[in-house]
N, C-alpha and C positions, 0 to 999 in steps of 0.2 A: 575330145577322147578322141584317137587315131584309131582305125581298125588293125589286127597285126597283120592284113592283108598288104598294106601300103611297104612293109619292110620286102615282102618277095622278091620285086625287080631287082632288089640291091642283092638278094642272098643269088638270085639266078644267076647274075652272072658270073660268080665264080661258080659254080656247079651244076653240074645234072644227072639227074636221076633220082633224087628222091622226089616223094609226091607234096603236094599242097598239104596236108595236113601233118607231114612229119615237120615240116620246113616252119608250119605254124605254131608246133609245140615249141622246136627249138628258139623260134622268135621270145615266145613269150618267155621262156626259160631266161632266155639273153635280159628280156627287158627287166626281169624280177630281181636277179642277178647287178645288172646296172644300178638300178636306184635302189638298192641297198647298199652296194659298195661307196657311189657318188652322194647320197643322200642329195640328190640334185635337185628330184621331184619334191616338195614342200607345202603343206596346209595348216591350216589354222583354224582352231575352234574356239571359242568362245562360249562355256560356260556359267551361268549366271543362277543367284540361289543354290551353290553349292552348300549339300546337307551332310554332314560327316556320316561315314559308312557306306554311303550308298553310289550305286559302280556305274561310272560313267563311260561310254563308248566315245573315244574320238573320230572314227569315220562310220559313219555307218552305209557307206557307198556298196554297192554289188561288184564296181569294179576293181576298186584299189580298197587298202588297207594300212594302217601306222606299223612302221618295219622299226621308227626310233623316234622318242620323245627327244627334242633339241631346247625346249626351255617352259617350262610351267612359272607363269608369271599370277600373282596375285594384283589384283587390278582394282581390290575393293578402294584404294585410295587414289584416282588415277595421278593425282602431282607425285605421288612416291610410289611406285612398283617397284613390286618384291617379287624376286625368284624363289623360288620354293622348294624343297629338297625331296628327291623320292625317301621313305623309310621315314623320315623324322614329317615329313607334312604332308605328305600322300599315300599311298598304299600302289605298288603295281602291279596288277591282278595280272592284266596280260599284255603285249606288247598294243593292245587298242583298246585295252581297259584299266581304268584308274578309278581308285575309293578316296577321299581327302578327309583325315584325321579331325578335323574341327571348319567348323562351318564357315564360308566366305561369299560375299555380294558379288564378284565377278572374278574369274578366272580364266586366261588366253593360254593356250597350250599349242607353242609351236612343233610340229612334227615333220617327219620323210615319211612318205609314202611307196607303197610299190603293186605294181599289181596284184590281184589274185589270183590262184595257179587255175581257175575255170574262168578266167574274165577273157571275153573277145574282142578287148579293147586295150590301149594303155596308154598314159597320160601324153595328150598332144608333144610338152614339149620335147619327147622319146624322137618321133617324127618327124619334127621339125629342124632340131639341130642335130642330133645323135644317131642316124638312119647309117652311116656306115659302120659305129662302133656297134650296133643293137646287130646289125649285118654280120658281124666278126665273128662278136658271140656267139649267132645262130651257125655261120656257118664253122667256128669249131666243134659243135656237138654234133653237127651233121657227118665232119670230114673221122672225128672218134667214133662211128657206128661202127663195130664190130661185122664182118661177114657179108659187107655191104660194095657194090662194084666202083663206091665213090670214095671209101675207106680209104686214108693217105693221114698217115699222122704226122708229116712234115707240114702238109700242106695247115693241120689242125695246129702245129704249135706257132704258125706262122700268124694263124687270126686270134689265138688266144694272145698273142703279145700287139695286137692290134685292138684287140677288145681291151685289154688291161688298160692298153694307153690311153683309148676313149674313154672308161671309168675315171681314171683318175687325171684328165682334162677337167671332166664334168664337175668331179667333187672338186680342183681347183675354184670352176668358174661358181659353183656356187660359194666357194668362201667370197670370192670379190665380189657376190650381191647379197649374204648377209653372212659376217662371221661367226655367227653360232653353229657349232658343232655336235653340242652336249658333250663334249671330253671339257673335263675340268682338273686341271692340276694344282692339287691343294699347295700350298706355300709349307716349306718347310724349313722349323728354325733351328739354327745352327749356333753350338757352344763355341765360344772361338778363348782357349786359357792366355 
C-alpha cells in the first residue's frame, strides 16, 4: 500500500496554496473515484465450507473495501467450475457482504476494490502506474473549491478531462489483463417470420 503523500509532489507541481491536509483529502477522493470507475485494483477471496444463510465478508482490510463483484465461481468440482448468479445462487447484502442460498465446498470471488474513506494508504498500483491520473483528479477537486485564491474552473475542467482519460485507460488495461467486468449481456431471441 502506498501513502497518500506519494501523490503530493505531482499535485504541488500544478497548484500553490492548498494545505497538505486538503491535498491528501483530494487525493483520497480521486483514488476512490479512480478505483470505482476503472475496476483496476482487484482482489480474490476463496471461501471454503460455505453454509446457506451465513454472511461472508469479501474484504476485511481496514484500508480497502469491495466496490463491485466481478465473478463468483463454485469450485466444488475443480474440473468443472460454475459461475454463480446473484439473486439465484447467492444474496447480495451489501457491496462487501454475501450470503449463499445453499451449501458449497469452495467458492472463489473476484472483486474490484477501492480505498476506504478513512484510509491513509491506497493500493500500490495507483502510485506505480497512475500517479498522474490521481493527481489530476485531486487537482480538479482543489481547483473547484469555492472562495479560495487558487480556484479556477477552467483549470478544473482541464484536469477533469485528464483524470477521465486516466481512469478510462486503466479500465482498458484492466480488460487487457483480465476480461472479466461483471457485465453480462443476455442473449436475446428473435423471431423472424
